[in-house]
C-alpha positions as a printed NumPy array, in Angstrom:
array([[  0.055,   0.116,   0.123],
       [  1.013,   3.497,   0.138],
       [  0.031,   7.252,   0.775],
       [ -2.412,   8.469,  -1.822],
       [ -1.435,  11.069,  -4.414],
       [  2.249,  11.513,  -3.382],
       [  3.213,  14.87 ,  -4.732],
       [  5.208,  17.955,  -3.86 ],
       [  3.491,  21.451,  -3.537],
       [  5.226,  24.605,  -4.602],
       [  4.389,  28.229,  -3.9  ],
       [  4.398,  31.328,  -1.974],
       [  3.894,  30.71 ,   1.846],
       [  1.853,  32.902,   3.955],
       [  1.255,  33.364,   7.666],
       [ -0.215,  30.379,   9.311],
       [ -2.198,  29.059,  12.315],
       [ -2.283,  26.061,  14.53 ],
       [ -5.542,  24.015,  14.616],
       [ -6.945,  20.573,  15.045],
       [ -7.42 ,  17.935,  17.458],
       [ -3.912,  16.725,  16.845],
       [ -2.411,  19.909,  16.602],
       [ -1.116,  20.78 ,  13.078],
       [  0.368,  24.073,  11.834],
       [ -1.839,  24.949,   8.536],
       [  0.532,  26.96 ,   6.326],
       [ -1.658,  28.723,   3.359],
       [  0.414,  28.836,   0.138],
       [ -0.534,  30.95 ,  -3.001],
       [  0.126,  29.446,  -6.396],
       [ -0.869,  30.029,  -9.925],
       [ -3.612,  27.29 ,  -9.383],
       [ -5.024,  29.015,  -6.436],
       [ -4.577,  28.598,  -2.519],
       [ -3.329,  25.473,  -1.06 ],
       [ -2.83 ,  24.436,   2.659],
       [  0.222,  22.579,   4.143],
       [ -0.776,  20.638,   7.384],
       [  2.582,  20.087,   9.628],
       [  2.364,  18.261,  12.883],
       [  3.794,  20.571,  15.698],
       [  2.976,  18.597,  18.954],
       [  3.287,  15.313,  20.491],
       [  0.279,  13.788,  22.354],
       [ -0.065,  10.647,  24.475],
       [  0.778,   7.906,  21.921],
       [  1.835,  10.148,  18.956],
       [  5.564,  10.885,  19.99 ],
       [  6.516,  13.27 ,  17.254],
       [ 10.317,  13.41 ,  16.041],
       [ 11.639,  16.393,  14.22 ],
       [ 14.63 ,  18.088,  12.901],
       [ 14.75 ,  21.694,  11.528],
       [ 17.805,  21.975,   9.36 ],
       [ 18.865,  25.516,   9.048],
       [ 21.449,  24.96 ,   6.246],
       [ 20.09 ,  22.309,   4.062],
       [ 21.327,  21.235,   0.765],
       [ 18.261,  19.873,  -1.231],
       [ 19.119,  16.884,  -3.364],
       [ 18.217,  18.622,  -6.562],
       [ 17.608,  22.43 ,  -6.203],
       [ 17.784,  23.049,  -9.993],
       [ 14.749,  20.463, -10.454],
       [ 12.795,  21.911,  -7.664],
       [ 13.256,  25.592,  -9.145],
       [ 11.884,  24.469, -12.393],
       [  8.894,  23.5  , -10.957],
       [  5.712,  25.469, -11.707],
       [  3.87 ,  26.64 ,  -8.629],
       [  1.059,  24.166,  -7.488],
       [  0.954,  20.441,  -7.066],
       [  3.21 ,  17.967,  -9.082],
       [  2.745,  14.285,  -8.661],
       [  5.782,  12.367,  -7.885],
       [  6.865,   8.977,  -8.969],
       [  7.842,   6.774,  -5.926],
       [ 11.436,   5.86 ,  -7.322],
       [ 14.974,   6.905,  -6.723],
       [ 16.493,   9.48 ,  -9.394],
       [ 13.602,  12.03 ,  -9.219],
       [ 12.355,  14.505,  -6.6  ],
       [ 10.626,  11.864,  -4.357],
       [ 12.034,  11.494,  -0.637],
       [ 13.138,   8.494,   1.375],
       [ 14.387,   8.982,   4.878],
       [ 15.929,   5.439,   4.957],
       [ 17.543,   5.062,   1.415],
       [ 18.242,   8.712,   0.183],
       [ 21.84 ,  10.045,   0.258],
       [ 22.815,  13.811,  -0.563],
       [ 26.359,  14.463,  -1.311],
       [ 27.329,  11.143,   0.287],
       [ 25.41 ,  11.792,   3.524],
       [ 21.972,  10.562,   4.541],
       [ 18.949,  12.948,   3.818],
       [ 18.153,  12.766,   7.356],
       [ 19.303,  10.255,  10.212],
       [ 17.15 ,   9.143,  13.149],
       [ 20.024,  10.415,  15.294],
       [ 19.529,  13.934,  14.238],
       [ 16.031,  14.133,  15.185],
       [ 14.751,  15.407,  18.673],
       [ 11.432,  14.64 ,  20.476],
       [  8.88 ,  17.339,  20.64 ],
       [  7.505,  18.063,  24.047],
       [  3.862,  17.024,  24.712],
       [  2.013,  20.071,  25.031],
       [  4.799,  22.498,  24.26 ],
       [  5.186,  25.33 ,  21.581],
       [  8.552,  24.537,  20.459],
       [  7.664,  23.401,  16.918],
       [  5.004,  25.997,  16.377],
       [  7.39 ,  28.748,  17.359],
       [ 10.046,  27.574,  14.984],
       [  7.714,  26.964,  12.138],
       [  6.276,  30.591,  12.782],
       [  9.874,  31.974,  12.626],
       [ 10.868,  30.299,   9.355],
       [  7.617,  31.482,   7.785],
       [  8.365,  35.039,   8.931],
       [ 11.806,  34.789,   7.095],
       [ 10.089,  33.479,   3.968],
       [  7.502,  36.133,   3.961],
       [ 10.195,  38.855,   4.243],
       [ 11.997,  37.261,   1.339],
       [ 10.356,  38.45 ,  -1.855],
       [ 11.71 ,  35.471,  -3.941],
       [ 11.221,  32.937,  -1.171],
       [  9.31 ,  29.493,  -2.119],
       [  8.178,  26.818,  -0.184],
       [  8.206,  22.931,  -1.02 ],
       [  6.005,  20.419,   0.874],
       [  6.226,  16.755,   0.087],
       [  3.246,  14.368,   0.949],
       [ -0.103,  13.331,   0.199],
       [ -2.317,  15.773,  -1.904],
       [ -5.917,  16.142,  -1.151],
       [ -8.965,  18.218,  -2.453],
       [-11.979,  18.177,   0.029],
       [-15.479,  18.547,  -1.243],
       [-15.781,  22.053,   0.382],
       [-13.231,  23.349,  -2.22 ],
       [ -9.911,  23.136,   0.291],
       [ -7.054,  21.631,  -1.317],
       [ -3.538,  20.967,  -0.091],
       [ -0.891,  18.628,   1.199],
       [ -0.815,  16.499,   4.621],
       [  1.164,  13.333,   5.423],
       [  4.109,  15.55 ,   5.644],
       [  6.373,  13.319,   7.504],
       [  8.02 ,  10.014,   7.123],
       [  5.614,   7.484,   5.439],
       [  7.34 ,   3.962,   5.904],
       [  7.989,   1.621,   8.93 ],
       [  4.571,   2.038,  10.46 ],
       [  3.717,  -1.152,  12.729],
       [  0.816,  -3.3  ,  12.276],
       [ -2.29 ,  -1.322,  12.817],
       [ -4.367,   1.532,  11.151],
       [ -1.219,   3.358,   9.664],
       [  0.464,   0.071,   8.155],
       [ -1.578,   0.704,   4.867],
       [  0.467,   3.902,   4.297],
       [  3.842,   2.391,   4.274],
       [  5.934,   2.635,   0.913],
       [  9.345,   3.565,  -0.124],
       [ 10.609,   6.881,  -1.735],
       [  7.277,   8.598,  -0.488],
       [  8.346,  10.304,   2.58 ],
       [  6.925,  13.947,   3.631],
       [  9.143,  17.016,   4.436],
       [  9.066,  20.753,   3.735],
       [ 11.735,  22.704,   2.15 ],
       [ 11.997,  26.518,   2.455],
       [ 14.188,  28.522,  -0.257],
       [ 15.195,  31.661,   0.894],
       [ 17.142,  33.382,  -1.921],
       [ 17.885,  36.775,  -0.175],
       [ 19.807,  34.809,   2.709],
       [ 21.201,  32.159,  -0.091],
       [ 20.111,  29.384,   2.157],
       [ 17.465,  26.474,   2.306],
       [ 15.747,  25.187,   5.598],
       [ 14.321,  21.965,   5.736],
       [ 11.658,  20.584,   8.264],
       [ 11.841,  16.502,   8.846],
       [  9.026,  14.821,  10.929],
       [  8.684,  11.3  ,  11.83 ],
       [  7.039,   9.33 ,  14.659],
       [  8.782,   7.149,  17.191],
       [  6.437,   4.057,  16.228],
       [  8.1  ,   4.181,  12.89 ],
       [ 10.925,   1.977,  12.09 ],
       [ 14.107,   3.039,  10.157],
       [ 14.809,  -0.369,   9.168],
       [ 12.269,  -1.394,   6.242],
       [ 11.901,  -3.603,   3.439],
       [ 11.3  ,  -3.096,   0.01 ],
       [  7.393,  -2.305,   0.708],
       [  8.252,   0.264,   3.461],
       [  7.294,  -2.272,   6.032],
       [  9.294,  -2.434,   9.348],
       [ 11.749,  -5.227,   9.357],
       [ 11.474,  -5.272,  13.322],
       [  8.56 ,  -5.807,  15.603],
       [  6.991,  -2.697,  17.312],
       [  3.897,  -2.675,  19.57 ],
       [  3.45 ,   1.012,  19.924],
       [  0.791,   2.92 ,  18.201],
       [  0.103,   6.535,  17.321],
       [ -2.478,   8.893,  16.139],
       [ -2.111,  11.388,  13.318]])
């Protein structure tokens, strides 16, 4: 199985807000195709321990290909050699895209992630040429809302309701390009319940009994 509609959303980020039972930072994104929303997990809750890394001096795997994208949603092939992301398998200049050891546990009920995401958005808003790239599952609601969610690791889930989302080369993340500062910032998210040792279908190679909510 896999997450549906694996895609990347590119656009001009706007100031966002936190909402939802399992808190997400909802980032509005302006594109030539209209407004979209990125849903970013920003808080851990009981049974849903979020791991995160904010990489302040990130080198994207293929900045040129990202820059060439039109704004809006672009579907991605779940395979190496393109823009698809894989936390377990992908290397950038000889080093892992992201390593489990680099990630920290978000405090339960804390504002750590919310504050950091807001700071990044403020930097992007001040940069007239900034762009945001969100990798995950694209959606369009019956009420007309459209966007990207599952913006986190999408493999290694244990047996349970999220095992169906497992797959390779379909992980989520958020990249922010800040040309005025000549830098990129990346936001990586995962769950403690997700294994970083996965097979060719994205399923865990080791047993886990923990569960999580999204």
